[in-house]
BAVONU-198013 format. One record per atom (N, C-alpha, C, CB): residue number from 1; residue in three letters; atom name; z, x, y. Coordinates in pm, 1 decimal. Atoms other than C-alpha are relative to their C-alpha. Glycine has a CB too. Layout:
N
r num = NUM residu = ALA atome = CA up = Z east = X north = Y
...
***
This chain:
67
r num = 1 residu = MET atome = N up = 12.5 east = 115.8 north = -85.4
r num = 1 residu = MET atome = CA up = 10807.9 east = 12945.4 north = 11137.3
r num = 1 residu = MET atome = C up = -38.5 east = 49.3 north = 139.3
r num = 1 residu = MET atome = CB up = 132.2 east = -83.4 north = 2.8
r num = 2 residu = THR atome = N up = 45.0 east = -37.2 north = -132.3
r num = 2 residu = THR atome = CA up = 10626.1 east = 12965.7 north = 11467.9
r num = 2 residu = THR atome = C up = 42.4 east = -108.4 north = 98.4
r num = 2 residu = THR atome = CB up = -153.3 east = 21.4 north = 2.7
r num = 3 residu = LEU atome = N up = -44.9 east = 95.0 north = -100.9
r num = 3 residu = LEU atome = CA up = 10805.7 east = 12794.8 north = 11754.0
r num = 3 residu = LEU atome = C up = -46.0 east = 48.0 north = 136.4
r num = 3 residu = LEU atome = CB up = 154.2 east = -17.1 north = -3.5
r num = 4 residu = SER atome = N up = 43.3 east = -31.3 north = -135.0
r num = 4 residu = SER atome = CA up = 10681.7 east = 12780.5 north = 12106.4
r num = 4 residu = SER atome = C up = 115.6 east = 55.1 north = 82.1
r num = 4 residu = SER atome = CB up = -58.7 east = -123.6 north = 67.3
r num = 5 residu = ARG atome = N up = -101.4 east = -50.9 north = -91.6
r num = 5 residu = ARG atome = CA up = 10866.9 east = 12977.8 north = 12366.3
r num = 5 residu = ARG atome = C up = 5.8 east = -84.8 north = 126.8
r num = 5 residu = ARG atome = CB up = -28.3 east = 146.8 north = 35.2
r num = 6 residu = ASN atome = N up = 4.1 east = 91.1 north = -112.9
r num = 6 residu = ASN atome = CA up = 10779.4 east = 12706.9 north = 12615.7
r num = 6 residu = ASN atome = C up = 124.6 east = -89.3 north = -5.3
r num = 6 residu = ASN atome = CB up = -131.2 east = -85.3 north = -1.3
r num = 7 residu = ALA atome = N up = -126.0 east = 76.8 north = -3.0
r num = 7 residu = ALA atome = CA up = 11108.7 east = 12544.5 north = 12719.5
r num = 7 residu = ALA atome = C up = -24.1 east = -149.3 north = -16.4
r num = 7 residu = ALA atome = CB up = 74.6 east = 25.6 north = 131.0
r num = 8 residu = GLU atome = N up = 29.7 east = 143.4 north = 10.2
r num = 8 residu = GLU atome = CA up = 10949.6 east = 12202.2 north = 12752.0
r num = 8 residu = GLU atome = C up = -32.8 east = -37.2 north = -144.9
r num = 8 residu = GLU atome = CB up = -118.1 east = -38.2 north = 93.5
r num = 9 residu = ASP atome = N up = 30.9 east = 25.5 north = 140.7
r num = 9 residu = ASP atome = CA up = 10805.8 east = 12223.4 north = 12398.4
r num = 9 residu = ASP atome = C up = 126.5 east = 4.3 north = -85.1
r num = 9 residu = ASP atome = CB up = -102.0 east = 102.3 north = -51.8
r num = 10 residu = GLN atome = N up = -124.7 east = -10.2 north = 75.9
r num = 10 residu = GLN atome = CA up = 11143.7 east = 12331.9 north = 12264.8
r num = 10 residu = GLN atome = C up = 85.3 east = -125.3 north = 18.9
r num = 10 residu = GLN atome = CB up = 79.0 east = 125.0 north = 42.7
r num = 11 residu = GLU atome = N up = -76.7 east = 122.1 north = -26.3
r num = 11 residu = GLU atome = CA up = 11311.7 east = 12034.4 north = 12432.0
r num = 11 residu = GLU atome = C up = -59.1 east = -118.2 north = -75.7
r num = 11 residu = GLU atome = CB up = 3.4 east = -30.1 north = 150.8
r num = 12 residu = HIS atome = N up = 64.7 east = 108.5 north = 72.8
r num = 12 residu = HIS atome = CA up = 11054.3 east = 11798.3 north = 12284.2
r num = 12 residu = HIS atome = C up = 22.6 east = 14.3 north = -150.1
r num = 12 residu = HIS atome = CB up = -150.0 east = -3.2 north = 30.9
r num = 13 residu = LEU atome = N up = -21.9 east = -21.2 north = 142.8
r num = 13 residu = LEU atome = CA up = 11091.5 east = 11955.2 north = 11939.7
r num = 13 residu = LEU atome = C up = 141.5 east = -42.0 north = -39.0
r num = 13 residu = LEU atome = CB up = -24.2 east = 147.5 north = -37.3
r num = 14 residu = ILE atome = N up = -138.5 east = 41.3 north = 26.7
r num = 14 residu = ILE atome = CA up = 11468.0 east = 11905.8 north = 11955.5
r num = 14 residu = ILE atome = C up = 10.3 east = -152.3 north = -1.6
r num = 14 residu = ILE atome = CB up = 96.3 east = 59.3 north = 106.0
r num = 15 residu = ALA atome = N up = -1.8 east = 146.7 north = -5.2
r num = 15 residu = ALA atome = CA up = 11415.3 east = 11542.7 north = 12053.3
r num = 15 residu = ALA atome = C up = -67.2 east = -59.4 north = -124.2
r num = 15 residu = ALA atome = CB up = -70.6 east = -50.5 north = 128.2
r num = 16 residu = PHE atome = N up = 69.0 east = 48.6 north = 119.7
r num = 16 residu = PHE atome = CA up = 11168.4 east = 11495.7 north = 11765.1
r num = 16 residu = PHE atome = C up = 87.8 east = 17.7 north = -124.2
r num = 16 residu = PHE atome = CB up = -134.2 east = 74.0 north = -18.6
r num = 17 residu = VAL atome = N up = -90.1 east = -23.3 north = 112.9
r num = 17 residu = VAL atome = CA up = 11417.3 east = 11647.1 north = 11520.2
r num = 17 residu = VAL atome = C up = 109.4 east = -106.3 north = -0.9
r num = 17 residu = VAL atome = CB up = 61.9 east = 142.2 north = 7.0
r num = 18 residu = ARG atome = N up = -104.6 east = 103.9 north = -7.6
r num = 18 residu = ARG atome = CA up = 11687.5 east = 11408.8 north = 11643.2
r num = 18 residu = ARG atome = C up = -53.6 east = -135.6 north = -45.5
r num = 18 residu = ARG atome = CB up = 54.8 east = -11.1 north = 143.9
r num = 19 residu = GLN atome = N up = 60.3 east = 127.4 north = 39.5
r num = 19 residu = GLN atome = CA up = 11452.8 east = 11110.7 north = 11606.9
r num = 19 residu = GLN atome = C up = -21.6 east = -4.6 north = -151.6
r num = 19 residu = GLN atome = CB up = -134.0 east = -21.7 north = 74.0
r num = 20 residu = ALA atome = N up = 25.3 east = -5.3 north = 143.9
r num = 20 residu = ALA atome = CA up = 11355.6 east = 11221.8 north = 11256.7
r num = 20 residu = ALA atome = C up = 129.3 east = -13.9 north = -79.2
r num = 20 residu = ALA atome = CB up = -70.1 east = 130.6 north = -36.9
r num = 21 residu = LEU atome = N up = -127.3 east = 8.5 north = 71.0
r num = 21 residu = LEU atome = CA up = 11716.5 east = 11267.8 north = 11149.2
r num = 21 residu = LEU atome = C up = 58.5 east = -141.3 north = 6.9
r num = 21 residu = LEU atome = CB up = 99.5 east = 100.8 north = 58.0
r num = 22 residu = GLU atome = N up = -46.5 east = 138.9 north = -11.1
r num = 22 residu = GLU atome = CA up = 11804.8 east = 10921.8 north = 11281.0
r num = 22 residu = GLU atome = C up = -76.1 east = -89.4 north = -97.0
r num = 22 residu = GLU atome = CB up = -16.7 east = -51.9 north = 144.6
r num = 23 residu = ARG atome = N up = 80.0 east = 79.3 north = 93.9
r num = 23 residu = ARG atome = CA up = 11516.7 east = 10775.5 north = 11080.8
r num = 23 residu = ARG atome = C up = 40.8 east = 28.0 north = -143.9
r num = 23 residu = ARG atome = CB up = -149.3 east = 29.2 north = 18.7
r num = 24 residu = MET atome = N up = -43.1 east = -36.0 north = 135.9
r num = 24 residu = MET atome = CA up = 11625.2 east = 10966.9 north = 10770.9
r num = 24 residu = MET atome = C up = 131.8 east = -68.3 north = -34.1
r num = 24 residu = MET atome = CB up = 14.4 east = 153.2 north = -14.0
r num = 25 residu = ASP atome = N up = -129.5 east = 65.7 north = 22.0
r num = 25 residu = ASP atome = CA up = 11978.0 east = 10828.6 north = 10810.7
r num = 25 residu = ASP atome = C up = -17.3 east = -148.2 north = -30.9
r num = 25 residu = ASP atome = CB up = 89.9 east = 17.2 north = 122.6
r num = 26 residu = ARG atome = N up = 27.9 east = 142.8 north = 24.9
r num = 26 residu = ARG atome = CA up = 11828.4 east = 10477.7 north = 10812.1
r num = 26 residu = ARG atome = C up = -84.4 east = -20.5 north = -126.0
r num = 26 residu = ARG atome = CB up = -72.0 east = -61.9 north = 120.8
r num = 27 residu = GLY atome = N up = 78.5 east = 9.5 north = 122.5
r num = 27 residu = GLY atome = CA up = 11630.6 east = 10558.9 north = 10497.8
r num = 27 residu = GLY atome = C up = -148.5 east = -16.5 north = 23.1
r num = 27 residu = GLY atome = CB up = 48.7 east = -112.9 north = -81.5
r num = 28 residu = GLU atome = N up = 142.2 east = 14.3 north = -33.1
r num = 28 residu = GLU atome = CA up = 11294.9 east = 10554.4 north = 10675.3
r num = 28 residu = GLU atome = C up = -76.5 east = 127.5 north = -34.6
r num = 28 residu = GLU atome = CB up = -17.7 east = -33.6 north = 149.6
r num = 29 residu = ALA atome = N up = 87.5 east = -114.7 north = 26.0
r num = 29 residu = ALA atome = CA up = 11003.3 east = 10780.2 north = 10586.3
r num = 29 residu = ALA atome = C up = -27.5 east = 72.7 north = 130.9
r num = 29 residu = ALA atome = CB up = -133.3 east = -45.2 north = -66.9
r num = 30 residu = ILE atome = N up = 26.8 east = -81.9 north = -118.1
r num = 30 residu = ILE atome = CA up = 10927.1 east = 11064.1 north = 10825.2
r num = 30 residu = ILE atome = C up = -145.2 east = 45.5 north = -3.4
r num = 30 residu = ILE atome = CB up = 96.2 east = 122.4 north = 6.6
r num = 31 residu = ASP atome = N up = 138.1 east = -45.6 north = -15.7
r num = 31 residu = ASP atome = CA up = 10573.1 east = 11131.1 north = 10945.5
r num = 31 residu = ASP atome = C up = -3.3 east = 87.5 north = 125.2
r num = 31 residu = ASP atome = CB up = -101.9 east = -121.9 north = 10.8
r num = 32 residu = ALA atome = N up = -3.0 east = -94.2 north = -113.1
r num = 32 residu = ALA atome = CA up = 10563.6 east = 11443.7 north = 11163.5
r num = 32 residu = ALA atome = C up = -113.5 east = -26.8 north = 97.9
r num = 32 residu = ALA atome = CB up = -8.3 east = 144.6 north = -50.5
r num = 33 residu = ARG atome = N up = 113.9 east = 28.3 north = -89.5
r num = 33 residu = ARG atome = CA up = 10219.1 east = 11351.9 north = 11300.0
r num = 33 residu = ARG atome = C up = 29.5 east = -118.9 north = 89.5
r num = 33 residu = ARG atome = CB up = -127.8 east = -26.7 north = -81.3
r num = 34 residu = GLU atome = N up = -30.4 east = 120.6 north = -77.9
r num = 34 residu = GLU atome = CA up = 10338.6 east = 11010.6 north = 11410.1
r num = 34 residu = GLU atome = C up = 106.3 east = 29.8 north = 105.1
r num = 34 residu = GLU atome = CB up = 47.4 east = -114.1 north = -92.5
r num = 35 residu = LEU atome = N up = -105.6 east = -33.4 north = -95.4
r num = 35 residu = LEU atome = CA up = 10653.7 east = 11146.6 north = 11572.2
r num = 35 residu = LEU atome = C up = -52.5 east = 85.6 north = 114.7
r num = 35 residu = LEU atome = CB up = 113.6 east = 72.4 north = -70.7
r num = 36 residu = CYS atome = N up = 52.3 east = -95.0 north = -99.6
r num = 36 residu = CYS atome = CA up = 10455.1 east = 11414.4 north = 11755.5
r num = 36 residu = CYS atome = C up = -135.8 east = -41.9 north = 55.5
r num = 36 residu = CYS atome = CB up = -11.5 east = 138.6 north = -61.3
r num = 37 residu = ARG atome = N up = 133.8 east = 44.3 north = -40.6
r num = 37 residu = ARG atome = CA up = 10154.3 east = 11201.0 north = 11846.8
r num = 37 residu = ARG atome = C up = -34.1 east = 40.4 north = 143.3
r num = 37 residu = ARG atome = CB up = -10.9 east = -150.7 north = -14.1
r num = 38 residu = ASP atome = N up = 27.0 east = -40.5 north = -138.7
r num = 38 residu = ASP atome = CA up = 10191.3 east = 11289.4 north = 12217.8
r num = 38 residu = ASP atome = C up = -2.7 east = 151.7 north = 16.4
r num = 38 residu = ASP atome = CB up = 104.7 east = -59.5 north = 93.2
r num = 39 residu = ARG atome = N up = -1.8 east = -147.7 north = -0.4
r num = 39 residu = ARG atome = CA up = 10239.5 east = 11660.1 north = 12135.9
r num = 39 residu = ARG atome = C up = -32.8 east = 48.5 north = -140.7
r num = 39 residu = ARG atome = CB up = 140.0 east = 56.3 north = 47.4
r num = 40 residu = PRO atome = N up = 37.7 east = -28.7 north = 138.4
r num = 40 residu = PRO atome = CA up = 10044.1 east = 11717.0 north = 11814.3
r num = 40 residu = PRO atome = C up = 22.0 east = 145.0 north = -43.2
r num = 40 residu = PRO atome = CB up = -143.1 east = -34.8 north = -19.7
r num = 41 residu = HIS atome = N up = -22.0 east = -140.9 north = 35.0
r num = 41 residu = HIS atome = CA up = 10088.4 east = 12095.5 north = 11830.6
r num = 41 residu = HIS atome = C up = 142.5 east = 26.3 north = -49.4
r num = 41 residu = HIS atome = CB up = -29.4 east = 88.6 north = 120.6
r num = 42 residu = LEU atome = N up = -138.0 east = -16.1 north = 48.6
r num = 42 residu = LEU atome = CA up = 10457.7 east = 12038.8 north = 11748.0
r num = 42 residu = LEU atome = C up = 22.3 east = -60.3 north = -138.6
r num = 42 residu = LEU atome = CB up = 96.4 east = -63.5 north = 97.8
r num = 43 residu = ALA atome = N up = -15.6 east = 63.5 north = 131.4
r num = 43 residu = ALA atome = CA up = 10391.4 east = 11854.3 north = 11420.5
r num = 43 residu = ALA atome = C up = 31.9 east = 101.8 north = -109.3
r num = 43 residu = ALA atome = CB up = -126.8 east = -76.4 north = -36.6
r num = 44 residu = VAL atome = N up = -26.6 east = -101.4 north = 102.6
r num = 44 residu = VAL atome = CA up = 10382.6 east = 12172.3 north = 11209.0
r num = 44 residu = VAL atome = C up = 141.2 east = 55.6 north = 14.6
r num = 44 residu = VAL atome = CB up = -103.1 east = 114.3 north = 8.8
r num = 45 residu = PRO atome = N up = -138.8 east = -47.1 north = -11.1
r num = 45 residu = PRO atome = CA up = 10704.4 east = 12318.4 north = 11355.3
r num = 45 residu = PRO atome = C up = 102.4 east = -106.8 north = -38.8
r num = 45 residu = PRO atome = CB up = 27.2 east = 46.6 north = 141.6
r num = 46 residu = LEU atome = N up = -92.5 east = 107.6 north = 37.1
r num = 46 residu = LEU atome = CA up = 10873.5 east = 11978.8 north = 11313.2
r num = 46 residu = LEU atome = C up = 8.0 east = -12.4 north = -151.5
r num = 46 residu = LEU atome = CB up = -44.0 east = -134.4 north = 62.6
r num = 47 residu = ALA atome = N up = 1.3 east = 10.9 north = 146.3
r num = 47 residu = ALA atome = CA up = 10765.4 east = 11954.7 north = 10949.8
r num = 47 residu = ALA atome = C up = 73.7 east = 117.7 north = -63.2
r num = 47 residu = ALA atome = CB up = -144.8 east = -6.5 north = -52.8
r num = 48 residu = GLU atome = N up = -69.2 east = -117.9 north = 52.3
r num = 48 residu = GLU atome = CA up = 10892.6 east = 12310.0 north = 10892.5
r num = 48 residu = GLU atome = C up = 151.5 east = -14.8 north = 15.3
r num = 48 residu = GLU atome = CB up = -48.6 east = 127.3 north = 72.2
r num = 49 residu = VAL atome = N up = -143.7 east = 16.4 north = -25.2
r num = 49 residu = VAL atome = CA up = 11230.9 east = 12235.5 north = 11048.9
r num = 49 residu = VAL atome = C up = 60.1 east = -102.9 north = -95.3
r num = 49 residu = VAL atome = CB up = 25.0 east = -42.3 north = 146.3
r num = 50 residu = LEU atome = N up = -51.0 east = 109.0 north = 83.8
r num = 50 residu = LEU atome = CA up = 11268.7 east = 11917.3 north = 10844.8
r num = 50 residu = LEU atome = C up = -20.5 east = 24.3 north = -148.6
r num = 50 residu = LEU atome = CB up = -66.2 east = -129.2 north = 38.5
r num = 51 residu = GLY atome = N up = 24.6 east = -28.0 north = 141.1
r num = 51 residu = GLY atome = CA up = 11150.4 east = 12076.1 north = 10520.7
r num = 51 residu = GLY atome = C up = -99.8 east = -94.1 north = -63.4
r num = 51 residu = GLY atome = CB up = 127.7 east = -6.1 north = -75.7
r num = 52 residu = LEU atome = N up = 102.6 east = 91.5 north = 51.0
r num = 52 residu = LEU atome = CA up = 10854.3 east = 11841.5 north = 10484.9
r num = 52 residu = LEU atome = C up = -117.5 east = 80.8 north = -54.0
r num = 52 residu = LEU atome = CB up = -47.6 east = -98.2 north = 111.2
r num = 53 residu = HIS atome = N up = 99.3 east = -91.9 north = 54.9
r num = 53 residu = HIS atome = CA up = 10662.2 east = 12087.0 north = 10269.8
r num = 53 residu = HIS atome = C up = -127.1 east = -70.6 north = -43.8
r num = 53 residu = HIS atome = CB up = 58.4 east = 75.0 north = -116.4
r num = 54 residu = ASP atome = N up = 118.1 east = 72.9 north = 45.3
r num = 54 residu = ASP atome = CA up = 10427.3 east = 11820.3 north = 10136.1
r num = 54 residu = ASP atome = C up = -99.7 east = -23.1 north = 113.5
r num = 54 residu = ASP atome = CB up = 41.2 east = -133.3 north = -60.4
r num = 55 residu = GLU atome = N up = 86.7 east = 26.2 north = -114.5
r num = 55 residu = GLU atome = CA up = 10290.4 east = 11759.0 north = 10485.3
r num = 55 residu = GLU atome = C up = -57.5 east = 126.7 north = 62.6
r num = 55 residu = GLU atome = CB up = 76.1 east = -76.7 north = 104.1
r num = 56 residu = LEU atome = N up = 37.1 east = -122.5 north = -70.7
r num = 56 residu = LEU atome = CA up = 10255.8 east = 12122.4 north = 10591.1
r num = 56 residu = LEU atome = C up = -145.7 east = 39.2 north = -18.6
r num = 56 residu = LEU atome = CB up = 87.0 east = 112.5 north = -45.3
r num = 57 residu = ALA atome = N up = 138.0 east = -42.4 north = 23.5
r num = 57 residu = ALA atome = CA up = 9921.0 east = 12201.0 north = 10427.9
r num = 57 residu = ALA atome = C up = -97.3 east = -86.6 north = 79.1
r num = 57 residu = ALA atome = CB up = -33.4 east = -6.0 north = -149.7
r num = 58 residu = THR atome = N up = 87.6 east = 91.2 north = -73.7
r num = 58 residu = THR atome = CA up = 9756.1 east = 11893.8 north = 10578.2
r num = 58 residu = THR atome = C up = 11.1 east = 24.0 north = 149.7
r num = 58 residu = THR atome = CB up = 34.1 east = -145.9 north = -32.8
r num = 59 residu = LEU atome = N up = -19.7 east = -22.1 north = -142.7
r num = 59 residu = LEU atome = CA up = 9908.0 east = 11954.2 north = 10920.8
r num = 59 residu = LEU atome = C up = -61.4 east = 131.5 north = 45.5
r num = 59 residu = LEU atome = CB up = 147.9 east = -2.2 north = 33.4
r num = 60 residu = GLN atome = N up = 56.9 east = -129.1 north = -36.9
r num = 60 residu = GLN atome = CA up = 9802.9 east = 12318.4 north = 10921.7
r num = 60 residu = GLN atome = C up = -151.7 east = -5.1 north = 2.1
r num = 60 residu = GLN atome = CB up = 47.0 east = 108.1 north = -96.0
r num = 61 residu = GLN atome = N up = 145.8 east = 14.4 north = 0.3
r num = 61 residu = GLN atome = CA up = 9444.9 east = 12229.1 north = 10829.0
r num = 61 residu = GLN atome = C up = -47.5 east = -76.1 north = 123.0
r num = 61 residu = GLN atome = CB up = -46.7 east = -71.5 north = -127.3
r num = 62 residu = GLU atome = N up = 35.7 east = 76.2 north = -118.3
r num = 62 residu = GLU atome = CA up = 9433.0 east = 11971.7 north = 11107.5
r num = 62 residu = GLU atome = C up = 13.4 east = 84.5 north = 126.4
r num = 62 residu = GLU atome = CB up = 86.7 east = -124.5 north = 10.5
r num = 63 residu = ALA atome = N up = -21.1 east = -86.2 north = -117.1
r num = 63 residu = ALA atome = CA up = 9571.2 east = 12223.4 north = 11356.3
r num = 63 residu = ALA atome = C up = -113.3 east = 101.4 north = 12.3
r num = 63 residu = ALA atome = CB up = 136.3 east = 72.9 north = -9.6
r num = 64 residu = LEU atome = N up = 110.1 east = -96.0 north = -3.9
r num = 64 residu = LEU atome = CA up = 9301.1 east = 12474.6 north = 11261.2
r num = 64 residu = LEU atome = C up = -128.8 east = -65.4 north = 50.0
r num = 64 residu = LEU atome = CB up = -22.3 east = 60.7 north = -138.9
r num = 65 residu = ARG atome = N up = 119.5 east = 70.9 north = -46.5
r num = 65 residu = ARG atome = CA up = 9029.8 east = 12213.8 north = 11318.6
r num = 65 residu = ARG atome = C up = 4.6 east = -28.1 north = 149.4
r num = 65 residu = ARG atome = CB up = -16.3 east = -130.4 north = -75.9
r num = 66 residu = GLU atome = N up = -14.1 east = 28.5 north = -143.1
r num = 66 residu = GLU atome = CA up = 9169.2 east = 12139.1 north = 11666.1
r num = 66 residu = GLU atome = C up = -27.6 east = 122.9 north = 84.3
r num = 66 residu = GLU atome = CB up = 139.4 east = -52.6 north = 30.2
r num = 67 residu = ASP atome = N up = 21.1 east = -125.1 north = -74.8
r num = 67 residu = ASP atome = CA up = 9142.7 east = 12507.2 north = 11768.8
r num = 67 residu = ASP atome = C up = -142.8 east = 30.3 north = 13.6
r num = 67 residu = ASP atome = CB up = 68.6 east = 115.2 north = -65.1
***
């Protein structure tokens, strides 16, 4: 897992994880891209933290296209 060493990114990732866990508790589907729409570079780390393996391949391909 590759996490940013940027403190601001880490804070946002923690906030995204909290939001995702709250949604999971309510039985809602989790979309890492949607949660990270303002910080798309955090979608892959978020999916990794949450174990959203089905989304990882798509997110990684999208990240490569953005570079």
